[in-house]
C-alpha positions in Angstrom: 7.1 -11.8 -22.9 3.5 -10.5 -23.6 3.3 -8.5 -26.8 0.2 -7.2 -28.6 0.4 -6.4 -32.3 -1.1 -3.0 -33.0 -0.9 -1.2 -36.3 1.7 -3.8 -37.4 3.8 -3.0 -34.3 4.7 -5.1 -31.4 3.5 -3.3 -28.3 4.9 -4.7 -25.0 2.8 -4.8 -21.8 3.6 -6.0 -18.3 0.7 -7.9 -16.8 -0.1 -9.1 -13.3 -3.1 -11.4 -12.8 -4.1 -12.2 -9.2 -4.3 -15.9 -8.2 -7.9 -15.5 -7.1 -9.8 -13.6 -9.9 -12.5 -11.2 -8.9 -15.1 -9.1 -10.6 -13.0 -6.0 -10.1 -12.1 -3.9 -13.1 -8.5 -4.1 -14.2 -6.2 -1.2 -13.6 -4.1 0.1 -16.6 -1.1 2.4 -15.8 0.3 4.7 -18.5 3.9 5.9 -18.1 5.5 9.3 -18.8 7.5 10.7 -21.7 10.8 8.7 -22.4 9.9 6.3 -19.5 8.3 2.9 -19.5 6.5 0.3 -17.5 9.2 0.1 -14.8 8.2 3.5 -13.4 5.0 1.8 -12.0 6.8 -1.1 -10.1 5.7 0.1 -6.6 2.1 0.3 -7.8 2.3 -3.1 -9.5 3.6 -4.7 -6.4 0.9 -3.1 -4.3 -2.1 -3.9 -6.4 -1.1 -7.2 -8.2 -2.6 -9.5 -5.6 -6.0 -8.0 -5.7 -6.3 -6.4 -9.2 -5.5 -7.4 -12.7 -2.8 -4.9 -13.5 -1.7 -4.0 -17.0 1.2 -1.6 -17.8 1.9 -1.1 -21.5 5.0 0.5 -23.0 3.8 3.0 -25.6 5.3 2.8 -29.1 9.0 3.9 -29.1 9.3 3.4 -25.4 10.6 0.5 -23.2 10.3 -2.9 -25.0 7.8 -1.8 -27.6 8.9 -1.4 -31.2 9.9 2.1 -32.4 8.5 3.1 -35.8 9.8 6.1 -37.7 6.6 8.1 -37.1 3.2 7.9 -35.4 3.9 9.6 -32.0 0.8 11.8 -31.7 -1.4 11.9 -28.6 -4.3 10.6 -30.8 -2.2 7.6 -31.9 -1.4 6.8 -28.3 -5.2 6.8 -27.5 -6.0 4.5 -30.4 -3.1 2.1 -29.4 -4.6 1.9 -25.9 -8.1 1.2 -27.3 -6.6 -1.6 -29.5 -4.9 -3.1 -26.6 -8.0 -3.1 -24.5 -10.0 -4.7 -27.3 -7.4 -7.4 -28.0 -7.3 -8.3 -24.3 -11.1 -8.6 -24.2 -11.5 -6.0 -21.4 -14.9 -4.3 -21.0 -14.0 -1.6 -18.4 -10.9 -0.3 -16.7 -9.6 2.0 -14.1 -7.1 4.2 -16.0 -4.1 5.8 -14.3 -1.7 8.1 -16.2 1.3 10.2 -15.2 2.6 13.2 -17.2 2.4 12.2 -20.9 0.5 9.1 -19.8 -2.0 11.4 -18.1 -2.4 13.4 -21.3 -3.2 10.1 -23.1 -5.6 9.1 -20.4 -7.5 12.4 -20.8 -7.7 11.9 -24.5 -9.0 8.4 -24.0 -11.6 9.6 -21.5 -12.8 12.2 -24.1 -13.0 9.6 -26.9 -13.9 6.3 -25.1 -15.4 7.3 -21.8 -17.8 4.3 -21.8 -14.8 1.9 -21.2 -13.7 3.7 -18.0 -14.7 2.9 -14.5 -12.5 5.7 -13.2 -9.8 8.1 -14.3 -6.7 9.0 -12.2 -4.3 11.7 -13.4 -0.9 12.1 -11.8 1.3 15.2 -12.4 -0.5 15.1 -15.7 0.0 16.9 -19.0 -2.9 17.8 -21.3 -3.0 18.2 -25.0 -2.9 21.9 -26.0 -1.4 23.1 -22.7 2.1 24.4 -23.0 4.6 23.0 -20.5 7.1 25.8 -21.2 10.4 26.0 -23.2 12.0 22.8 -21.8 10.8 20.5 -24.6 11.4 23.1 -27.3 15.0 23.4 -26.2 15.5 19.6 -26.3 14.0 19.5 -29.8 16.4 22.2 -30.9 19.3 20.2 -29.6 18.1 17.2 -31.6 18.1 19.3 -34.7 21.5 20.7 -34.2 23.5 18.1 -32.3 21.6 14.8 -32.6 19.6 12.5 -30.4 22.3 11.5 -28.0 23.2 15.1 -27.2 19.5 15.7 -26.5 19.3 12.7 -24.3 22.2 13.9 -22.2 20.5 17.3 -21.7 17.1 15.7 -21.1 18.4 13.4 -18.4 20.4 16.2 -16.7 17.3 18.5 -16.7 14.9 15.8 -15.5 17.2 14.5 -12.7 18.5 17.8 -11.3 16.0 17.7 -8.4 16.9 14.3 -7.1 19.7 14.3 -4.4 21.5 11.4 -2.8 18.5 10.8 -0.5 16.5 9.9 -3.7 19.2 8.0 -5.4 17.0 5.0 -6.2 14.5 7.3 -8.1 17.3 9.0 -9.9 18.9 5.8 -11.0 15.7 4.2 -12.2 14.6 7.2 -14.2 18.0 7.6 -15.7 18.1 3.9 -16.7 14.7 4.2 -18.5 15.8 7.4 -20.3 19.1 5.9 -21.4 17.3 2.9 -22.8 14.6 4.9 -24.5 14.7 4.6 -28.3 14.8 8.3 -29.0 12.6 7.8 -32.0 9.9 10.2 -30.9 12.4 13.1 -31.1 13.2 12.4 -34.8 9.7 11.7 -35.9 9.4 13.7 -39.2 5.9 14.7 -38.1 7.0 16.0 -34.7 5.4 19.4 -34.2 3.1 18.9 -37.2 0.4 16.7 -35.8 -3.1 18.1 -35.4 -3.5 19.1 -31.8 -6.6 19.8 -29.6 -7.0 21.8 -26.4 -8.3 19.2 -24.0 -8.8 21.7 -21.3 -11.7 23.1 -23.3 -13.3 19.7 -23.4 -12.6 18.0 -20.1 -16.0 19.2 -18.7 -17.4 16.4 -20.8 -15.7 13.8 -18.5 -18.4 12.5 -16.2 -16.7 9.4 -14.6 -15.1 9.5 -11.1 -11.8 11.4 -11.5 -8.9 11.7 -9.0 -6.1 14.2 -9.6 -2.7 13.9 -7.9 0.1 16.5 -8.2 3.3 17.3 -6.3 3.4 20.8 -4.8 7.0 21.2 -6.1 6.0 20.3 -9.7 5.6 23.9 -10.7 5.0 23.1 -14.4 2.2 20.7 -13.9 0.6 22.1 -10.7 -1.4 24.7 -12.7 -2.7 22.0 -15.1 -3.9 19.9 -12.2 -5.7 22.9 -10.7 -7.4 23.7 -14.0 -8.5 20.1 -14.5 -9.9 20.0 -11.0 -11.9 23.2 -11.7 -13.2 22.0 -15.0 -14.0 18.3 -14.3 -17.1 18.2 -12.2 -16.8 16.4 -8.8 -13.2 15.6 -9.4 -10.9 15.1 -6.4 -7.6 16.9 -6.1 -4.7 15.8 -3.8 -1.6 18.1 -3.7 1.4 16.5 -2.0 3.7 18.8 -0.1 7.5 18.5 -0.8 6.9 16.2 -3.7 7.9 16.8 -7.4 6.9 15.3 -10.7 7.4 11.6 -10.1 4.8 11.5 -7.3 4.2 7.7 -7.5 7.9 7.1 -6.8 8.5 9.9 -4.4 5.6 9.2 -2.1 4.6 5.6 -3.1 3.0 4.5 0.2 0.7 7.4 0.5 -0.1 7.4 -3.2 -0.8 3.6 -3.3 -3.1 3.8 -0.3 -5.0 6.9 -1.5 -5.4 5.4 -5.0 -6.7 2.2 -3.6 -9.2 4.0 -1.4 -10.4 5.9 -4.4 -10.8 2.8 -6.6 -12.4 0.8 -3.8 -15.0 3.6 -3.3 -16.0 3.1 -6.9 -15.8 -0.7 -7.1 
């Protein structure tokens, strides 16, 4: 399996290289909190024959190693830069969902010259509060432990998915059950230096596409703020779609993402 050693850690990444290479920039997909590379399977299958696709598991997630500490947004940005350097890539199309989107914004602010485009899906943003949900989970970790917190987190995250969306529910649950849990017990959790990325996103000058589900009430306001502050950005709001937009509306998302990337390439 492909691993890259970063900061003495083995970081896993899923890679798809098309049989007939082209001059197109690779696409890197960044997963959400407590998820991993598997959440992007519909996109990997769609793009793998025409683009070099790379999907890393961030530290503590999926098949990557889980250190005791180091789970800041800044560290995720640096890990991504190290991966790009080690793979010898000059420019990328970067796509991130939720926490992956927050990482992507941080990367764009720090290393914009490496980006051909930026795509944010139901994204978070450093410095923007997503409400009490995470704080409640952290409290459970402190009082009852990681496994109790995991149970609550899964119940909260999956409550929207009915039997018609069983496949999504089962995939997300599997990733969360197999998540290391290390990020919750990081002794530095809540103590890392944070920035307010919304105050700086006006500096992003590369083509930017923003996707958000209309039913994703926590992240819809962030998407609207980002669209307002990133000049010439494009915003797509999907009706009757929640937080896992890429899984809930994969066909439409894949086609719209491809159209955006092709318009740049």
